[in-house]
C-alpha positions, 0 to 999 in steps of 0.5 A: 073206177078207171076214168073216161076221157073225153078228148077225140084222138085217133092213132088206129094203124092196124084197122083195114078200111074200106075205099069204097065209105070215103065217098060218103064221108061227106054226107056225113059230116053234113049231117053230123053238123045238125046235131048238138054237139056229143061228149065223145071219147078218147079212144087210140089204137093201143086203148081199143087193144086193152079191150081184148085179153090176148094183148103184149106190148114190147116198147124200145126200153125192153129191147134196150133191156133185152138186146136180141142176137139176131131177131126180134123172135128170139125176145117175142118168144117171152111174151105169154102164148108165143113160142118158137117153132117149125113149120110142121110137127116133125124135126124137118128144119128144126133150128129155122124156128118161127113164131107160134102163136097159141100152138097154131103154127108160124103160118097162122101168125100174121107179121107187120110192119107199121100195121102193112103185112110182110109176106116174104117167107111165101117165097119160099117153097112149101115141102110135103108136110108143110115145111119151108126153109126160112126163118119167117118175117120177124127180121126185117127191121133192125132191132135198134130201129123198132119203136114199139111190137103189139102182140095179139092173139085171139079172137081180136085178131081175126079182123086182120084176115087171112093169116091171123087165126093164130095172132098178129105182130106188129113191128112198129119202127121210131118215128120222125122227129121235128129235131135234128137227132141220130145215134149209132149202135154196136152189139156183140154176142160172144158164146163161150163155146166156139161151136156156137156161132157169134154175133156183131151187128152195127146200125145207125139212124139219122132223123130230123126236119127239113122244113121245121114243123113241115117235112121231116125225114128219117133215115136207117141203115144195119149191118148184121152178121151171125156165124153159123155153128161148127158143122159137126155140133151135133155128131156127139148126141146124134148118130144122124147128119144133123145141123146146127145153127145157120148163120145170117149175113143182113144189111138194111137201110130204110128211109121216111119223109113225112109232109105236114101238109096242115095240121090235120093231114100227114103224107107219109113216103116209106121206102126199105131195102133188105138183104138177108143171106143164109150161111150154110152149114149143113142143114137141109129139109131130110137132114141130109147133108151128105147129098149136098156138095161138102163144099157149101159146108165148109166154104160157109158159102150162102145158099139164099140171099132174099132181098125185099123191097118194100115202098108205101105211100100213106095219108092221115087225115083229121076231120070234124067227123073222125079220122081216116088212113089210107095206104098204097104199098108194094112189096117185092121179094127175090128169093135167089138160092141154090136149086133143091131135089124135089124127090124123095130123099133127095128133096130140099138137098142143093143141086148145085154149088153156083147155079142160083135160080130165082123165086120171086113173089110180088105184093100190091095193097090197097088199104083204108081206114075210117073212125067214126065216133057217134053217139046212139043211145050210147056213146060208140066208135066205128071202125069201117074199112076194106083193102085190095091186095094182088100178090104174085109168085113167079118160081120156075125152079120148083116146078120142073119135077116131071112124072117118071111114070105114064100118069093118065089124065095129068098134063104136067109138061116139061116147060110148064109156068112157075107163076100163080097169083092171088087176088084178094078183096076184104071189107069189115066193120068194127064198133066199139059201143060204150054199153056203160061206163064199165062195159064195153061191147065190140062186134064185128064183121069182116068178109074177104074173096079171094080169087083162088078159095072164094068168099070168107064170113068172120064175125067177131064179138068182145065184151069188156066188163069192169066188176069194181075198180079192181076186176074186169073180166073179157072175153070173145069168140071170132071165127078166123080164117087163112087162103091157100098159098100159092104152092097148094093151089098151083097145079104144076107144083109137084113133088116126088116120092120113091115110096117112103114119104107116101102116105100109109096105106088103107082102103079108104085112100085107094090102096092097100099095100105100100106103095113104091112111089107116089106124087103129090101135086098141088090143088085148085080146089081147096078150101081155105082153113078157118078157126073158131077162136074163144077166149074168157079171162079175168085181170086184176090191178091195184096199186101196182099189182097186176095179174091176169088168167086167160082160157083159150080154145081153138076149134080148128077146120079145113086145115091144109095137109098132103092128102091120103086119099089118091086121086089116081092109082095105078093098082096095089102097090104099084108106080104112080099113085098121085095125092093133092094138097087137101082139107083135112078134118078137125083139129083142136087148140086149148090152153091157159095163159096170164101173168103178175106183176108185183112191184117189190118196192118203188124201184124193183119189180117183180114180172111174170106170165105163164103159157100152158098148153092143155091140149094140141092135136090134129084129126088123127092125134099128132101135135099141130106143133112141137112146143113146150107144155108150160112156158113161165118167163120171169124178170126181175128189173131193179132201178137202182139209180137215173142211170143204172139198171140191171135184170135178172130174167129166167125162163121155164120150158116144159117138156116137149112131145113129139108125134106119135100117130105115123102118117108116112111109110117111113115112119113105120120102118125100123130105121126111120120109125118114130121114136117118142124121144121128147125133151125135158124141162128146163130152164134159162137164166139170164143177167144183164146191167146197163148204165147212161154214162151222159146224155150222149153215151150208154152201154149195156152188159149181160150173160144169157144161159148163167148155168150152160143149159145145152140142147143138142139136135137129134133129128128123133121125136121133139128134139129137132133143135139146139139151145146155145149154150152160155154167151156175153153180150154187149151193146153200146149206143152213141147219140146226139 
């Protein structure tokens, strides 16, 4: 049996805890003084997470051994249950893939940096079918500055509130040092195919004491450029005008001051600034690059520049009765981009080469948490808390579409405001109950009130039971949710289709022949999306061997899509049908995931994991997102000497099936109908070796996609992204 530790210590960083309970802590402490001193339990955030099945962690060593070219999502996709996909099940924005956990889509993956939500992608306009022109929020911290990444899937993620129905990714930055130290890093990735974009990145970090054992600092910076794919990279594979992977220019700088006020209290001030530039190579929402100026494409111009600033002040306290963590944070994103069309085939195509417009998003957040150990019959650890968040979006350019025909009952003026704000208040409680030395029961309850979508309750129950010294069975169930975003609920947000993008006709949606035009309007009365997430599985651990198998099932409800019920109609086949974003009936996700780790010798380990999607289906029969039927990740790690390590990696992707049910008029026409083309299964093999030359200098060299398996985007069916071929990469690190 695993030994129970008795020292009390907390390092929880992801819990959301109430400011309101702090006033009662003094009374709690006084009452605890009257109780006989009890055996307490050593519980860290990592140990709490281990009670859940869907947990994966990436260490800084993992990042060093498998350096990423541009975005940590490249490595996260090798975790069980994690894929990269677009924001919808279409081929739109195909190469801007984001983290998708258990098939729930990128919008249901919550990204955290040091436990604080990152929301910059919400400054990007949402298209008619859920597309956003964004790579997501997983690239705001340079890979070399990451201490660890935790991926949390399934019921345990529900306590983190809106946007965590699929799961949570927490990126933890490197801590401050009490000794002066620093490093300079260099990374380059050079594809063997000149049509594919290369990458160069340099960075630095410096950390040390200002006042020994009292005040310490940390400073890091990075500059990264990834060139775009050639404009014509997909010409031979596709007759349509589809682009390869766009390029990026990233600049990051961040600082931290950590004040040890006394041995039990710490105050941390964080600030960071990042710039991400999007280097254009022809990609648009509807693969209509011909509508955008060739000057943008040919000159490698930036079409979007995101500027993100983040500030936070955190107090951590250790008390006789428990630990607390309180945070005030502010995040500001300026999305400066070329204006896009909002009408029909021109939607998402750039309409100017110079007139940048700004979408501004701000988020102000208060978070507090407390962790309280006590004994009431059995040992327990109670986590309680609350948070307040206020988000404000101002995107005037996306509110410029007008009604082109008289539409009665809808007042959409020419100079309407681009502002929309939303507040959310939440409180939650979670209790780790050590029923026996082998059994842990974790009930939790979260309450959210959103100013747009109202109240929501998220109960959850997770259980872990050690059958014996080798086998542990775990399971959980939770109700998760997501509030509507600031475009979906904005009554000033209007899109127009000349007919091809309108919902298919039926008596149910108010007309019986094809409409020649339609409008899509924001809806202030949307309900939040919800999902009942369930999982159960078995884990094995013995003499270095590890194995697990997990079954998961998500019953998705009230997913928000462009509605099929006309709220205003100008007669059968006439001009001006008006639709809104609306909640839809059920969707279902289910599958299996697991891992197998085999210690072949003291210095040779074979690690494997897999994901299998048994079902992904919305209420119409289409998949929620286009991801592989199965994924297998395998790594053979060899520690040859104390200084030399080598790694052989392989990933096998199963076939990827497209949508088969038409939902708009264009998908029934011969020229643009659904093609049902799918991506066949394929594998990617890689190898690398690293050497620590001395205590100051280390390097690594590797090759990705050794067998040079390539995919070219065709914009047909599931074939909506490029898989790059063979490339050579190198890293070098000089430290002191």
